FIVEX-415493 format. One record per residue (C-alpha): residue in three letters; x, y, z. Coordinates in steps of 0.2 Angstrom, whole numbers, plus 5000, padded with zeros to 4 digits. Layout:
<pts>
ALAXYZ ...
</pts>
This chain:
<pts>
MET526851765012 ASN526351585009 SER525251505022 ALA525851355031 PRO525251185025 PRO523951105036 GLU524550985049 ARG524550805045 PRO522850725050 ASP522750575062 TYR522050475048 ASP521850485030 VAL520050425031 VAL518850415046 ILE517250315043 ALA515750335054 GLY514950165054 GLY515649995052 ALA514249905043 LEU514249845025 ALA514350025017 GLY515750085028 ALA516749925029 ALA516649895011 THR517250075007 ALA518750035019 ILE519149875009 LEU519049954992 LEU520250094998 LEU521449975007 ARG521549854993 GLU522149994981 GLN523250094994 PRO523749985008 GLN524650125016 LEU523150225019 ARG522750255038 VAL520850215039 LEU519850225056 ILE518150145057 LEU517050205071 GLU515650085075 LYS514350135088 SER513749955092 ASN514549805100 ALA513549695089 PHE512549735073 GLY510649725073 ARG509249685060 ARG508749785044 VAL507249815034 GLY507249665023 GLU508849555020 ALA508949505002 THR510249554988 VAL509849574970 GLU510949554955 VAL512049714956 SER512349694974 GLY512649514971 TYR514049564959 PHE514749694971 LEU514849564985 CYS515449414975 ARG516549494962 VAL517149654970 LEU517249614988 ARG517549434984 LEU516349354997 THR515749214986 GLN516349074997 TYR515849155013 LEU514049195006 ASN513849015000 GLU514448945017 SER513549055028 HIS511949125019 LEU510649055007 VAL510649074988 LYS509149174983 GLN507949104970 GLY507149264964 MET505449334969 ARG503749274971 PHE502049364974 TRP500449294981 PHE498749374979 THR497149364987 ASN495249414985 ASP493649364992 ARG493649194982 THR495349134989 HIS495149025004 THR496748915003 LEU498548934997 ASP498248854980 ASP496748974977 CYS497949124977 SER498649194961 GLU500549174960 ILE501949264950 GLY503649194951 GLY504949084942 ARG504748914936 TYR506548874937 LEU508048914947 SER508849094946 ARG510149124933 VAL511249264942 ALA511849254959 ALA510949334973 PHE510749294992 GLN509649295007 VAL510749365020 ASP510849385038 ARG511349565038 ALA512049565056 ALA513249415051 LEU513649495034 ASP514149665042 GLU515249575055 GLU516149475041 VAL516449635030 LEU517049735045 LYS518249595050 ARG518949585033 ALA519249775033 ALA520149765049 GLU521249625042 LEU521749735028 GLY522349865041 ALA520849975046 VAL520850025064 VAL519149985072 TRP518450075088 ARG516850005095 PRO515750045102 ALA516150225097 SER514850355093 VAL515150505082 GLY514650675088 LYS515050845081 ILE515950845064 GLN516850995058 LEU517051005039 ASN518451095032 PRO518351085013 GLY520051035006 GLY520751025023 ASN520650905038 GLN518950855045 ILE518850855064 VAL517750725072 GLU517150715090 VAL517050535096 LYS516350465111 ILE517050295117 SER515750195127 GLU516150105143 ASN515149955137 SER516449895125 LYS516749705125 PRO518549645126 GLU518349545111 THR517849695100 ARG519049825108 ASN520549875097 PRO522149885107 LYS522350065099 GLN520650115105 PRO520650255118 PRO519950235135 PRO518050275138 GLY517750465136 THR517650595122 VAL519150615110 THR519450715094 VAL520150645079 SER520550725062 GLY520550645045 ARG520750715027 TRP519150625023 ILE517550585034 VAL516450455026 ASP514750445034 ALA514150265034 SER513050285049 GLY511450215041 VAL509750295045 ALA510550395059 ALA511350495044 VAL512450595056 LEU513150715044 ALA511650755033 ARG510650795049 GLN511950895056 GLU512251005041 GLY510351015037 TRP510450915021 MET509150785026 ARG507450785017 PRO505950665020 ASN505250605004 THR503450645009 GLU502750584992 HIS503050414998 PRO502350395016 THR502750215020 THR502950115036 ALA503849955040 VAL503449825054 TRP504549675054 ALA505249535065 ARG506249375066 TRP505149215066 THR505349025070 GLY504148885066 VAL503748955048 LYS503148815037 ASP504248745023 TRP503648795006 ASP504448644998 GLY504048515012 ALA503048355011 GLU501548435021 LEU501148565008 ALA501548444993 LYS500348314999 LYS499048445003 PHE499148544987 PRO500048424974 ASP499548524958 TRP500248684966 ALA501848594972 ASP502148524954 ALA501948694946 CYS503648754951 PHE505148664945 GLY506348764956 ILE506248804974 ARG504948914982 ALA505648925000 THR507249014996 ALA506449144985 THR505949314993 ASN504049274994 HIS502949424995 LEU501149425001 VAL500249574993 GLY498649674996 PRO497949844992 GLY499249974998 TRP500449845006 TRP501649705004 ALA502549585016 TRP504149495013 ILE504549315019 ILE506449295019 PRO507249135025 LEU508949145034 LYS510349015037 GLY510048915053 GLY508148915052 ASP507549095057 VAL506449185045 SER506349375042 VAL504549425040 GLY503849605039 VAL502549715031 VAL502749885022 PHE501249995019 ASP500750155012 GLN500050265025 ARG498850345013 ILE497950185008 MET497950075024 THR498050105043 TRP499049985054 PRO497849895066 GLU497849955084 GLY497849855101 GLY498949715107 SER500849695106 LEU501649745090 GLY502149555086 GLN500449495089 ARG499749635077 LEU500949585064 LYS500449405065 ASP498649435065 PHE498849545050 LEU499849415040 VAL498649265044 LYS497249365036 HIS498049315019 PRO497749135015 VAL499549105011 GLY500049195027 ARG498849085036 GLU499548925029 ILE501448975031 MET501349075047 GLY499948995056 ASP501148905069 ALA502549025068 GLN503149135083 TRP504049295083 ARG505549325093 GLU504949445107 SER506549545107 ASP506649565088 VAL505049655083 HIS505349825075 TRP504349975068 ARG504950115057 LYS503850255051 ASN504150365036 LEU505450255027 PRO506050365013 TYR507250515014 TYR508750585005 SER510150705007 THR510250864996 THR512150834996 PHE513150674994 ALA514950734994 GLY516250874996 ASP518050894996 GLY518350795012 PHE516750705015 ALA515550585007 LEU513950495012 VAL513750305008 GLY512350185009 ASP510850235020 ALA511750385027 GLY511350475010 ALA509650405005 PHE508350275006 ILE506950234995 ASP505950074999 PRO506349895003 PHE505249834988 TYR506449754975 SER507849764988 PRO508749914981 GLY509649954997 MET511249854994 ASP511249914976 TRP511350084983 VAL512750034995 SER513649964980 PHE513550124969 THR513950244984 SER515350144991 TRP516250114975 SER516050294969 THR516650364986 ALA518150254986 GLN518650304968 MET518450494973 ILE519550474988 LEU520850384978 ALA520850514965 GLN521150644978 GLN522650544985 ARG523350544967 GLY523250734967 GLU521850754955 ALA520750904955 MET519250874966 ALA517951004961 PRO517350924945 ILE517450754953 VAL516350814968 ALA515150904956 ARG514850744945 HIS514650634961 ASN513350754968 LYS512450774951 SER512450584948 PHE511750524965 SER510450664966 ARG509850624949 SER509850444952 TYR508850444968 ALA507550564960 ARG507350454944 TRP507450294953 PHE505950344964 ALA504950414950 ALA505250264938 ILE504850124950 TYR504150174967 LYS503050334965 ASP501250274969 LYS501650094966 TYR500650044981 GLU499150104972 TYR499149944962 MET500249834973 GLY498849704977 ASP498149674959 PHE498749524950 ASP498349594932 LEU499349754935 MET500749684945 ARG501149554932 ILE501349694919 ALA502449784931 PHE503449634936 GLN503949584919 MET504349754913 ASP505249814929 LEU506249654930 GLY506649644912 LEU507249814910 TYR508249804926 TYR509149644919 LEU509449724902 GLY509849904907 VAL510549894925 ALA511049724931 SER511949674915 GLN513149824915 PRO514349774928 PHE514449594922 LYS514849664904 LEU515849814908 GLY516649774925 THR516749894940 LYS516750054929 ALA514850024928 LEU514750054947 SER515350234944 ASP513650274936 PRO512150244947 VAL510450194940 PHE509750324928 SER511150444930 THR511850434912 PRO511050514896 PRO510750344888 SER509650294902 VAL508450444901 PRO507250364888 PHE507050214899 TYR506750324915 HIS505350414906 PHE504650254899 MET504650174916 ALA503950324925 PHE502550334912 TYR501950154913 ASN502150154932 ARG501050314933 ARG499750234921 LEU499650074931 ALA499350174947 SER497950264938 ILE497150104933 GLY497350034950 ARG496450184958 SER495050174945 ARG494849984949 ARG494650024967 ARG493350154964 ARG492350034953 GLY492549884965 VAL493449774953 PHE495249784961 GLY496049614962 ARG494649524952 ALA496049404945 ASN496849374961 ASN496249194962 SER496749044952 ARG497949124941 ARG499849084939 LEU501249174930 MET502749054930 VAL504149144921 PRO505649044914 GLY506849174921 PHE507749334916 THR509549344909 PHE510649464901 SER510249394884 PRO509149504871 LYS507849364873 THR507349444889 ALA506549574878 GLY505249444874 PRO504349454891 ILE504449644891 MET503649654874 ARG502249534879 ALA501949634895 MET501849794884 ALA500549714873 ARG499549664888 TRP499649844895 ALA499149914878 TRP497549804878 LEU497249854896 GLU497250034891 VAL496050004877 CYS494849894888 GLU494750004904 GLY496250124904 TRP495250254895 ARG494250284910 SER495650374918 TRP496350454902 PHE495450614904 GLU495250624923 PRO496250764932 ARG497850694938 PRO497950674957 LYS499150784966 SER500250624969 GLU500350604950 GLN500950774946 PRO502750774939 ALA504050824951 PRO505050964943 SER506750904949 ALA506450724945 SER507450744929 ALA508550874936 THR510050864948 ALA509050864965 PRO507750744971 ALA505850794972 ALA505550914986 PRO504450865000 
</pts>
């Protein structure tokens, strides 16, 4: 006797979270199949702040060429002019004493300094205009997964909803249950589904903490005051320093200074808990400012700045990942699936890959395609991508974060390889490149191994320099002003020069660590080249 078909669900797709990852997934689905019934559940009346607020080239491609937000971004946010790094040691007393790494000219590929709260609202609004039903504030409770069937979602409708954000189809306050063929978890660091199902894992190999706030009164990097005070310094850059992501760096820590449209500035510190301890005593905002102004650049730029009392944040143990990213009826997108580190701003790249791949998976199911191989490939690709991305770029990077010599090598090789191997792909191949996240395909394996190797070696040399008391010896009066990276083969030039500098460094001093026992943090993670991230 044949079993009765499952009842038709209330919605085709229920999305838990209405910020960028969730709303973008809804847009991608509704543009392809406008008849889909999509429900977005957003827990807040208004979106809040994030750790860092900058895009890079892949996420710039996703926002501009996939979501088609170029005009909005140009009108409401700032065009980003690359990255800059500022170093200090005991011989640096003023801003122009500090060694600098950054671009001499303007950036070649679009990226933006974004107010994430404003961007999230805009993308959610566009999803609603395409037909998505939005309930807010509506928090997700228990989720009952039924592979291949209808997913059951418990939803709590808050009494605090604002009339302007309340959808006419939204139920009255209370708890209701909805069903959907798909549940997409876009709940961010709350990671509702991964925590419920026991898939969440902390990345204990990378114990980092972030402290950040919004600021007013930050000095203009390109203003007349600094140009008069440090004329040679001002003339060294032909582009714009103020709208770059400026990084202050030190042993085991870095700080971002990101300008936002309207005058506010996002400023925060990320540090490795194994290398430095956050100062105690006083308010969090005051401790953040006291820490920043110890750096000569921070003292010059942030000396008269004031944090917004209601907008100071602390988040400990940043990185984590889920052991499962999708099944036949559910998927995790954005921070709900994993988070590595805000350095190099990979978060919105991860949103781009996960949202695109999840939308394609749901559309494939709607077309009647077999889900088992698609789900298996999705899980394998994203588990592998997270593990390799971490091992190649971030593992023990804070060991050499504050050293000019080591960071200039990493900067040129990291950025050059990113441009040639990652950022160039969607621009050359189109959206199909978004189906394969970083380091998830066979051609990327040699690059993964090479990057993991040089990152490991630079971390070893950084540790050796700290032991010998010579860490940061070139942090004063040096300046690397690069002409900029492109998708041209010419970008290989800076990579080759950085490799030569690295080889010379190994001959001169790297040999000191060649035969030392590798620290536990440098032991290879067995799963970094397999399908699951490194186990805690």
